[in-house]
N, C-alpha and C positions, 0 to 999 in steps of 0.2 A: 503493500499500501505506500502511495508516494504522500509528502508530508502533509501536501493541501487537502490528500481524500482521508489522513489522520483527521486532522484540524476539523473537518468537515464531521467524520463521525463523532470527535469530542464536542463539536457545538452541539449536537442533534440529539447526543444522549445529555449533555448540563440541561438543554429544555426538556427533555423526557423528566428529570429527575428534577426540575422545578416545579413542573404538575402535580409529582409526588408529594415535594415538599408543600404546595400551595394546598392540596388535600387536607394533607396532616392536617396543619393548620387551621382550615377549616372543621376539622374534624370526620371526615370523612375518609382519608386512609386507613389502612387498614394496619395491622404488627407487621415489624419487618421493614419499615420505609425503604433503608438506603440497602440493605442486605438482599430485599426480593428486587430491587431497581440493577445490582449484578448478577444475580443468581440467572433473572428471567433476562438479561440482554445477550446479544447475537454476537456483540464484541465486548468481552469481561472485561478488555485490557481499556478501550473507550468508555466501561462505565465507570472505573473507577478513577479516570483521570476526568470526570464528570464528577464524582464528588469534590475533586481539588477545587474544580471550577466553582463549582455553587459554594461550596467553603462553608464559614459558618452558618447561613442562611440555612442548612441542614436542621440546625437544630432548634430555629425560631416557632418548630410547634412547641419545643419543648420548655420552652421560655416564654412565651404566649399563649398557650394554650395548655397547659399542662400535661401534656403528653409523655409517656416514659420512654427512655433509650432503652430500648431492648440489646442486650449482651450481643447479640447479632449485628444488629447496627455498628455498637459501639467496633466491631471485630472490625466492619467490613472500610472504616474510617480508617481504620489504624493500614490494615492493607494498602488502601488511596495511597500514603505516607511510605510503605513500604516499596512500592512498584515505582512511584515517581516521588524520589526523594529530595527534599528541599536542599539548595546549596549549603556547603558545609559555610560559608561564607558569603557576605554582600558586599559587595563593590562599596566602594564611597559612596558617602551621601552625596544629595544632589543639593548645590548645582557642581559639587567637583564631578559626579557622574551620574549615568545615568538614572532616573526617578522610578522605572520600572522593575529593578529587584529588588528595589523597596519597598511596593506595593504590593506586590507577590509574598516577601518576607513577613509585612504584620499580617497579610491573609492568612497565612499559614500560622501564622501566633494565634488569630483570633481562632480558625478552626479546631485548633490543638488544647488552647486553654478552656473553650466548651466543652470540648471531649473530656476535657481531664474531668472538669469540676463534674459532667452528670455519668460520668462512668467509677469514675475513685482513680483512675489512674494518672501516671504523672505523664506532664507535660513533653509530647515530644519536641515541640520547638520552642524554642528561648526566646523572648521578648527581644525585639530589634533595636541595635544600641545607634542612635545618632539620630536625625532629623528624619519626622515622621511621613513628610512628603514634599514638593515643593519648595519654592519660596514661600513662606507665610504671608498674607498682604501685609504691606505696612499699615502701621496704625497709627503711626508715630504721630500724624498729623490728630490724631484722635477721632478719625472718621469711622474705627472700627473696623477697620479691614477695607476701606472704598478704595486704596491704592491702584497701582499701577499692575500689583502681580495678582487682582481677583478672578481673573478669568483661569488664567493657567491653576490658581491653586484649587478652586472650585471645581476642576474636571477633576484634579487628583481627589478630591476627596471623593467626588462620584466613584473613582475605583476602589474606592476605599468603603464601600458602602454596606458590604459585611460586614465590619466593624460597627455601624452604627445599629445596637441591639444593647438591651437592660441588661445582660450579662455580663458587657467587658467595660473596662476603663482604663484609661493610658494617656500616651501621651497626642496619639491622635484624638482622641474624644476632647480634651483640652482645648488641642490646637481649633477646633470645632465651635467649644464656646467662648472663646477668645477673639470669633468675628462670625457671628451670626448676619451681620450685612451681605458679607461675602458671600456667602451661601444661599442667601435670600436673590441678592445683584444672579448668581452663578447660575440656579433653579430658572428664574427668571429669562436670561439670554438665551438655556437652550430650550427653552417656550419657542423663543422668540425664532428662533433658528429651525423649530420643529424637530428638533433633539430631542425627543419625549425620553427617550431610555436616558441619556443624562440626566436630564428634567428630573425624573422619578428617583433616579442615583443620590444626587444632589436632596433632592427633600426628603430623603429618607432621615438626612441628619439634621432639619429643620423638626420632622415629627420627633425626632429622640428627644431633643432639646425645649421640645414645646412639653412631651411627657416629664422632664426632669424640671419643670416651673420657669422655665427662662422666657425673660419677653422677647419676643422676635417682630421685626420690621415689618412682617407678612406673616396673616393664617394660615398656616400649611395645609390644614384640611380640606377646603376648595379644590387647592392644587392639586391632591393627593387624586382627589373625585373627579377633576379635569381630565387628568392623565391616565386613570383606570378606566376611564369612557374613550377616552382618546383608542388605549391598546397599543400594543407591542411586544403580543409575544409574551411566552409566559413567565420570560423572566422579570418584564416590567410589572405580571400581574403578580408575580410572588412578592416583587418591593415594595406594590402599593398595597397589597395586604399586609404585611409589615409592617409599615406606617401605618396603617388603619388601626392597627389593634394597637401601636404606642400610641396612636392621640386618641383612644375612647378611654382612656383616665383623666386625660384631659379635658375632654368634653365633659366630663362627667362633673370633676371639680368645678365647672364654669357657669352646672347648669343649677 
Protein backbone atom coordinates (compact mmCIF):
# COMPACT_ATOMS: atom_id res chain seq x y z
CA UNK A 1 0.00 0.00 0.00
CA UNK A 2 1.38 3.42 -0.98
CA UNK A 3 1.79 6.21 1.62
CA UNK A 4 -1.17 8.06 0.12
CA UNK A 5 -3.33 4.94 0.33
CA UNK A 6 -2.23 4.40 3.92
CA UNK A 7 -3.16 7.96 4.86
CA UNK A 8 -6.56 7.52 3.20
CA UNK A 9 -7.14 4.26 5.11
CA UNK A 10 -6.10 5.89 8.39
CA UNK A 11 -8.42 8.87 7.81
CA UNK A 12 -11.37 6.63 6.91
CA UNK A 13 -10.80 4.50 9.99
CA UNK A 14 -10.51 7.62 12.17
CA UNK A 15 -13.85 8.88 10.82
CA UNK A 16 -15.46 5.55 11.70
CA UNK A 17 -13.97 5.63 15.18
CA UNK A 18 -15.20 9.20 15.67
CA UNK A 19 -18.72 7.97 14.88
CA UNK A 20 -18.35 5.23 17.49
CA UNK A 21 -17.13 7.77 20.07
CA UNK A 22 -20.03 10.07 19.22
CA UNK A 23 -22.50 7.23 19.67
CA UNK A 24 -20.93 6.36 23.02
CA UNK A 25 -21.16 10.00 24.12
CA UNK A 26 -24.86 9.93 23.25
CA UNK A 27 -25.36 6.64 25.08
CA UNK A 28 -25.98 4.65 21.90
CA UNK A 29 -22.73 2.69 21.60
CA UNK A 30 -22.45 -0.57 23.54
CA UNK A 31 -19.45 -2.07 25.32
CA UNK A 32 -15.86 -2.29 24.04
CA UNK A 33 -15.96 0.81 21.89
CA UNK A 34 -12.27 0.95 20.91
CA UNK A 35 -11.53 -2.77 21.00
CA UNK A 36 -14.46 -3.58 18.73
CA UNK A 37 -13.29 -0.95 16.27
CA UNK A 38 -9.99 -2.82 15.95
CA UNK A 39 -11.54 -6.29 15.94
CA UNK A 40 -14.05 -5.45 13.19
CA UNK A 41 -11.61 -3.51 11.01
CA UNK A 42 -10.58 -4.85 7.62
CA UNK A 43 -7.19 -3.23 8.27
CA UNK A 44 -6.31 -3.55 11.99
CA UNK A 45 -3.20 -1.41 11.56
CA UNK A 46 -5.29 1.44 10.17
CA UNK A 47 -7.69 0.98 13.09
CA UNK A 48 -4.80 1.33 15.56
CA UNK A 49 -3.61 4.45 13.75
CA UNK A 50 -7.15 5.81 14.05
CA UNK A 51 -6.93 5.47 17.82
CA UNK A 52 -3.92 7.78 17.80
CA UNK A 53 -5.67 10.22 15.44
CA UNK A 54 -8.85 10.49 17.50
CA UNK A 55 -6.72 10.46 20.63
CA UNK A 56 -7.97 11.84 23.93
CA UNK A 57 -11.47 12.38 22.53
CA UNK A 58 -12.01 8.64 22.87
CA UNK A 59 -12.32 9.32 26.58
CA UNK A 60 -15.02 11.99 26.16
CA UNK A 61 -17.83 9.45 26.87
CA UNK A 62 -16.06 8.53 30.12
CA UNK A 63 -15.48 12.16 31.14
CA UNK A 64 -18.79 13.64 30.04
CA UNK A 65 -21.30 10.77 30.00
CA UNK A 66 -20.11 8.48 32.83
CA UNK A 67 -19.29 5.61 30.49
CA UNK A 68 -17.04 2.91 31.94
CA UNK A 69 -13.69 2.22 30.30
CA UNK A 70 -13.46 -1.52 29.70
CA UNK A 71 -10.12 -3.34 30.05
CA UNK A 72 -10.16 -4.41 26.41
CA UNK A 73 -10.57 -0.78 25.32
CA UNK A 74 -7.63 0.24 27.49
CA UNK A 75 -5.52 -2.53 25.98
CA UNK A 76 -6.42 -1.40 22.46
CA UNK A 77 -5.16 2.10 23.25
CA UNK A 78 -1.95 0.64 24.70
CA UNK A 79 -1.53 -1.46 21.57
CA UNK A 80 -1.82 1.68 19.41
CA UNK A 81 1.13 3.18 21.27
CA UNK A 82 3.07 -0.05 20.83
CA UNK A 83 2.48 -0.26 17.08
CA UNK A 84 2.92 3.49 16.56
CA UNK A 85 5.35 4.55 19.29
CA UNK A 86 5.82 8.29 19.91
CA UNK A 87 9.24 9.79 19.15
CA UNK A 88 11.78 9.36 21.93
CA UNK A 89 12.58 13.07 21.74
CA UNK A 90 10.81 16.11 20.35
CA UNK A 91 12.61 18.71 18.20
CA UNK A 92 13.29 22.18 19.53
CA UNK A 93 10.24 24.16 20.51
CA UNK A 94 8.76 26.67 18.08
CA UNK A 95 9.77 29.08 16.67
CA UNK A 96 13.22 27.40 16.69
CA UNK A 97 11.72 24.22 15.23
CA UNK A 98 8.52 23.05 13.56
CA UNK A 99 5.35 23.11 15.63
CA UNK A 100 3.88 19.83 14.35
CA UNK A 101 6.03 17.50 16.52
CA UNK A 102 5.01 19.48 19.57
CA UNK A 103 1.35 19.26 18.66
CA UNK A 104 1.66 15.48 18.27
CA UNK A 105 3.56 15.24 21.56
CA UNK A 106 0.86 17.12 23.46
CA UNK A 107 -1.90 15.07 21.86
CA UNK A 108 -0.11 11.82 22.73
CA UNK A 109 0.39 13.04 26.30
CA UNK A 110 -3.34 13.82 26.61
CA UNK A 111 -4.34 10.35 25.41
CA UNK A 112 -1.82 8.72 27.72
CA UNK A 113 -2.83 10.81 30.74
CA UNK A 114 -6.52 9.96 30.38
CA UNK A 115 -5.73 6.31 29.76
CA UNK A 116 -3.77 6.24 33.02
CA UNK A 117 -6.57 8.02 34.84
CA UNK A 118 -9.28 5.59 33.81
CA UNK A 119 -7.28 2.37 33.71
CA UNK A 120 -5.13 2.93 36.79
CA UNK A 121 -1.97 2.23 34.79
CA UNK A 122 1.15 4.27 34.25
CA UNK A 123 1.35 7.26 31.94
CA UNK A 124 2.90 6.04 28.69
CA UNK A 125 3.95 9.48 27.44
CA UNK A 126 5.47 12.15 29.71
CA UNK A 127 4.29 15.74 29.58
CA UNK A 128 6.28 17.59 26.91
CA UNK A 129 8.70 20.16 28.23
CA UNK A 130 8.85 23.54 26.49
CA UNK A 131 6.52 25.82 24.54
CA UNK A 132 3.01 24.36 24.16
CA UNK A 133 2.31 25.77 20.70
CA UNK A 134 3.63 28.35 18.26
CA UNK A 135 4.13 31.92 19.42
CA UNK A 136 1.46 32.91 21.91
CA UNK A 137 -0.42 36.08 20.93
CA UNK A 138 1.16 39.28 22.16
CA UNK A 139 -0.85 40.67 25.06
CA UNK A 140 1.74 43.28 26.04
CA UNK A 141 -0.61 46.06 24.92
CA UNK A 142 -3.30 44.86 27.31
CA UNK A 143 -5.52 43.67 24.49
CA UNK A 144 -5.69 40.06 25.72
CA UNK A 145 -3.93 38.47 22.80
CA UNK A 146 -5.17 40.54 19.90
CA UNK A 147 -1.72 41.21 18.46
CA UNK A 148 -0.36 40.00 15.16
CA UNK A 149 0.20 36.39 16.25
CA UNK A 150 -3.40 35.43 17.04
CA UNK A 151 -4.21 33.89 13.64
CA UNK A 152 -1.44 31.30 13.72
CA UNK A 153 -1.76 30.73 17.44
CA UNK A 154 -5.51 30.07 17.31
CA UNK A 155 -5.03 27.54 14.50
CA UNK A 156 -2.38 25.76 16.60
CA UNK A 157 -4.81 25.69 19.52
CA UNK A 158 -7.41 24.20 17.20
CA UNK A 159 -4.96 21.43 16.33
CA UNK A 160 -4.70 20.80 20.08
CA UNK A 161 -8.48 20.65 20.56
CA UNK A 162 -8.43 17.05 21.94
CA UNK A 163 -6.84 18.61 25.04
CA UNK A 164 -9.98 20.73 25.54
CA UNK A 165 -11.48 18.24 27.97
CA UNK A 166 -12.24 18.68 31.68
CA UNK A 167 -10.00 15.80 32.76
CA UNK A 168 -6.81 17.52 31.62
CA UNK A 169 -4.85 20.58 32.70
CA UNK A 170 -1.45 21.97 31.87
CA UNK A 171 0.43 24.70 29.99
CA UNK A 172 -1.79 24.45 26.92
CA UNK A 173 -4.87 25.06 29.04
CA UNK A 174 -3.16 27.95 30.81
CA UNK A 175 -2.37 29.47 27.42
CA UNK A 176 -6.05 29.22 26.44
CA UNK A 177 -7.11 30.94 29.66
CA UNK A 178 -4.72 33.80 29.00
CA UNK A 179 -6.09 34.60 25.55
CA UNK A 180 -9.85 34.09 25.17
CA UNK A 181 -10.06 37.02 22.76
CA UNK A 182 -7.51 35.42 20.45
CA UNK A 183 -9.54 32.20 20.50
CA UNK A 184 -12.77 34.08 19.76
CA UNK A 185 -11.14 35.94 16.89
CA UNK A 186 -9.66 32.72 15.53
CA UNK A 187 -13.01 30.92 15.62
CA UNK A 188 -14.79 33.85 13.98
CA UNK A 189 -12.14 34.13 11.27
CA UNK A 190 -12.40 30.40 10.50
CA UNK A 191 -16.19 30.70 10.15
CA UNK A 192 -15.83 33.62 7.75
CA UNK A 193 -13.32 31.58 5.75
CA UNK A 194 -15.81 28.68 5.76
CA UNK A 195 -13.22 26.50 7.45
CA UNK A 196 -15.83 24.96 9.72
CA UNK A 197 -13.71 22.11 11.15
CA UNK A 198 -11.07 24.60 12.35
CA UNK A 199 -13.76 26.91 13.70
CA UNK A 200 -15.28 24.04 15.67
CA UNK A 201 -11.94 22.92 17.05
CA UNK A 202 -11.12 26.42 18.30
CA UNK A 203 -14.63 26.82 19.68
CA UNK A 204 -14.08 23.76 21.84
CA UNK A 205 -11.55 25.79 23.83
CA UNK A 206 -14.13 28.54 24.29
CA UNK A 207 -16.62 25.92 25.48
CA UNK A 208 -14.11 24.61 28.01
CA UNK A 209 -13.39 28.13 29.27
CA UNK A 210 -17.13 28.76 29.58
CA UNK A 211 -17.48 25.54 31.59
CA UNK A 212 -14.77 26.87 33.90
CA UNK A 213 -16.73 30.08 34.42
CA UNK A 214 -14.47 32.37 32.40
CA UNK A 215 -15.81 35.61 30.94
CA UNK A 216 -15.65 35.39 27.16
CA UNK A 217 -15.90 37.95 24.36
CA UNK A 218 -18.58 35.84 22.67
CA UNK A 219 -21.09 33.19 23.69
CA UNK A 220 -19.84 29.90 22.23
CA UNK A 221 -23.21 28.13 22.48
CA UNK A 222 -24.81 29.67 19.34
CA UNK A 223 -21.56 29.16 17.45
CA UNK A 224 -21.46 25.47 18.41
CA UNK A 225 -25.05 25.02 17.25
CA UNK A 226 -24.41 26.92 14.01
CA UNK A 227 -21.39 24.78 13.17
CA UNK A 228 -23.21 21.59 14.13
CA UNK A 229 -26.03 22.41 11.71
CA UNK A 230 -23.59 23.24 8.92
CA UNK A 231 -22.04 19.81 9.30
CA UNK A 232 -18.64 18.69 8.15
CA UNK A 233 -18.26 15.00 8.81
CA UNK A 234 -18.00 12.75 11.86
CA UNK A 235 -15.04 14.58 13.40
CA UNK A 236 -16.83 17.93 13.44
CA UNK A 237 -19.94 16.22 14.82
CA UNK A 238 -17.88 14.73 17.67
CA UNK A 239 -16.25 18.09 18.40
CA UNK A 240 -19.68 19.75 18.47
CA UNK A 241 -21.10 17.10 20.79
CA UNK A 242 -18.18 17.47 23.19
CA UNK A 243 -18.51 21.26 23.16
CA UNK A 244 -22.24 20.95 23.77
CA UNK A 245 -21.64 18.71 26.78
CA UNK A 246 -19.10 21.16 28.14
CA UNK A 247 -21.55 24.03 27.77
CA UNK A 248 -24.51 22.25 29.37
CA UNK A 249 -23.48 22.99 33.00
CA UNK A 250 -22.70 26.60 32.12
CA UNK A 251 -26.18 27.02 30.62
CA UNK A 252 -27.76 25.49 33.72
CA UNK A 253 -25.81 27.84 35.98
CA UNK A 254 -27.09 30.87 34.04
CA UNK A 255 -30.70 29.65 34.15
